[in-house]
C-alpha positions, 0 to 999 in steps of 0.5 A: 530558444530550443537548445536540443531537438529529440528524434525518436521512433514512436515505440520509444516515446516514453524514454524520449519523454524521460530524456527530455524531462531530465534535460529540462531539469538541467536548464535546457530548452528541449523540443519533441514532435509532441509540440507540433502546432496545429496551424503549420505543416509539420515537415516545415516545423521539424526542419526549422527546429532541426536547423535551430537546435544546438544539439540533436539527440537521436534515440536509436531503437529497432524501430528507429533504425527502420524509420525514414523520418529518424534517418532523415533527421539524423542525416541533417544533424550529422551534416550540421555537426549537431548529432548526439546518438544513443541506443535505448535497446542495443540497436546499432545505428545504420550506415553511415551513423555507425561510424559515430560514437553512440552511447549505450543506454539500455535499461536507463531509468533516469540515473544521471550518473550512469555512464551512458547518460554522462556521455550524452550529457557531455556531448550536449554540453560541448555542443550547447556551450557547456552544461546548463547550471541545474537549478538547485533542488534546495533553492527557494522556499520549502514545498508545502506538505500535501493533505495526506502522508507523503513519502519520497523513495531516495536512490539506493546506495550500491555497496557492492563495489560493482558499478554494474549493480547500479541498475539493480539499485535503481530498479529497486527504487522504481519498483518500490515507488510503483508499489507504494503508488497503489496505496491511495492513502499516500502521496508518493514522489515519482522515481524520476524526481528522486533519482536525480538526487543520486550521489547527492548525500542529502540529509532527510530533512533537506530532501523533505524540504525540497520535495515537500514530503514528511517521510523519506525511505532510504536503502542500500544494496550489497551483492556478494557472490550470488546473494544480495542484501537489501536494507531499508529504513523509513525516516521522519523528515521533520527531525531525521528520526528512524521510524522503521527499518528492515533487511531483506536477503535473497538470491540473484538468480532472478533479480526482477522477482527479488525486486518484486518481493522486496517492493511488495513487502516494503509497501505492505509495511510502510502504509500502516507504519506511516499511519501510526506515525500520523496518529501519534503526530495528530495526538500530540498536536493542538486540540483546536481547529481539527480538520476531517483528516486529523479527526479520522486519525484520532479515531483509529486508536479508539476504534481498534481498542474493541472496548465499548468506550473506545469504539463509541469515542471513535464514532463521535470523532468520525461523525465530526469528520463526516460532518466536515467532509461528507464524501471522506471515504475513509471516515465513512467506511470506518464509521460503518465498521464501528457500528458493526462492532456495536451491533456484534457486541450489543453496545446499543439500546437501539440496534435497528437504528444503529444498523440503519446508520451503519448501512447508510455510511456503507452505501455512501462509502461505496460511492466515493471509495475510488481505488483506495484498497483500505477503504474497499477492504473495510467496506468488504468486511462491513458488507459481509457483516452489517450488510449480511451479504458475505458473497458480495463482501468476498468480491470487494475483498478480492477487488481490494487485493487486486488494487493493492496486493501489498495491503496487509489489511486487504488480506486480513479482511479476505481471511476474516470473511472466509473464516465466517463462511467456514473456508478456514484453510484459505482463511489461514493462508490469507491471514499468514499473508497479512501477517507477513506483510505487517507483522507488528501493526496495530491490527495484529492482535485482532488478526491472531484472534481471527486466526484462533477462530479459524483454528477452532473450526479445524478442531485445533483447540490447543493452537486456538487457545495459544493464539486467542491468549496472545490476542487478549493479552494485547487487546481486551477482545470479546471475540478472543475470550469467546474463542478461549471459552469454546476451545477450553470447553472442548478440551474439558478445561472447565475452569479456564473455559468458565473464566473466559466466558465470564470475561466475555460477558463482562465486555459484551452486552449480549448473550454469546449465543447471539454473538455466534449467530452474528459471527458464524455463517457456516452452520457447522462452525457455529455448532462446533463453537456453541458445543464448546460454550455449552461445555464451558457453562457446565462449570457455572451451575447457576448460569447453566441452561440447556444441555450441549445437545439441545441448548442451541439447535434453533441457531443452526439453521442456514442464514439467508441461503448463505447470505448472512452476517459475519464479521471483520 
């Protein structure tokens, strides 16, 4: 039986739908005109439903005030004593309805504790014989976890002592959920569901069980004068442990801009943090009956090691994952990337076969990537390197940023490709954006290694040495040692240059000149790098080759008219 009839103008359909869903969550039967049957006259059905309803909720808006249909429905409800009014945009009900109480619900986004909503809910409760008992969110068996990492953003606590700031706290939840929803590797619960928990004080474990999520994001908002402090923390719903926490401070001059900034920052950090937690979970799990997803997770650590044994281990895990799920885009893209690293550092006895395998995986990933920003980013890097088409790689990198501007990895890949092209000023800007979004993630050592190469191309050799040193202190990265060798060489620091070059040759299986040919598309950057390497080799007479002036002139020709291998 229909308890509630909702009358509204077409421009406020989204708000009317949200009101209906919230009322259904309280156990009411709700009817809107989207349920009109195809075999009956709509005027007849509407009148029938109006007369049967215990309460008629009229959603007033600027358009509704002008609508004869809304006025007629409101008039019938007024005569029957079932009228409940609310204004969604501040519009005043027309005569004679302005003589009846109308709840102000401007800016309402689903908060069931908001004053306007409480007024509406109380009126409906009186007309419908008392509020229906809401189904407990904790009732019944726990919901099963999705196949990918899942997260719920809970209502933020308003610590300001100012009820007017509730809208800001709720808006923060909506913005963060919207930003996280762009990340296709995450399963994100809608804000309309999580906001119903407002004021409930539930433990993360209870929320995880109720909503079927592995992770819970909690937060608080505290306003003081014209400043606001937002604190957030990511919780593992399995055991209640804190995985990550951060605090944001800003001015309230433009609250919406502040919400956007915080949402983007949170989204940029949450994804790599969750992935790392998932990697630890997979590594601690049983070794048998692994699915494609767990195999992919297990490949991430070895694949980021930039060591021959680690990358080859990742290839083996990814090949197993792809055999199970041939269209698993993250594994396809990661497999192509690993084969690029094998190509760059000469870790194969059959480079042609390795490259063919990498390109095959790249083309398969392109077909099934959808709008996963991380997969698109990885494909951008491989397209520019193994695919030898840097311009197409830039197009894919821009697409990844458009899909998810909060993806640290997308900004990193864009900066990487620009480094190879010699567009180092833009590259450094993109690297800084990436580092701001994910300052401590697993890709950080590689990121600062690429920043070092960009600094080298700007002849900022001391800065390049500082960054490359930080890179190799965290990861035994051949590229980092190559950068150190060239930078020290340019500064006349022959001893450290020779040591770095020795370490590169220990890690890589092909001459550094070949590495430079694969790494640099810009001939000016390639010449500058090799000049430094030639100077470094002067400290090793037994290994020295041609002089700096003639040893690599044959490598300075343009590659494919600007289309050539780079790196990611």
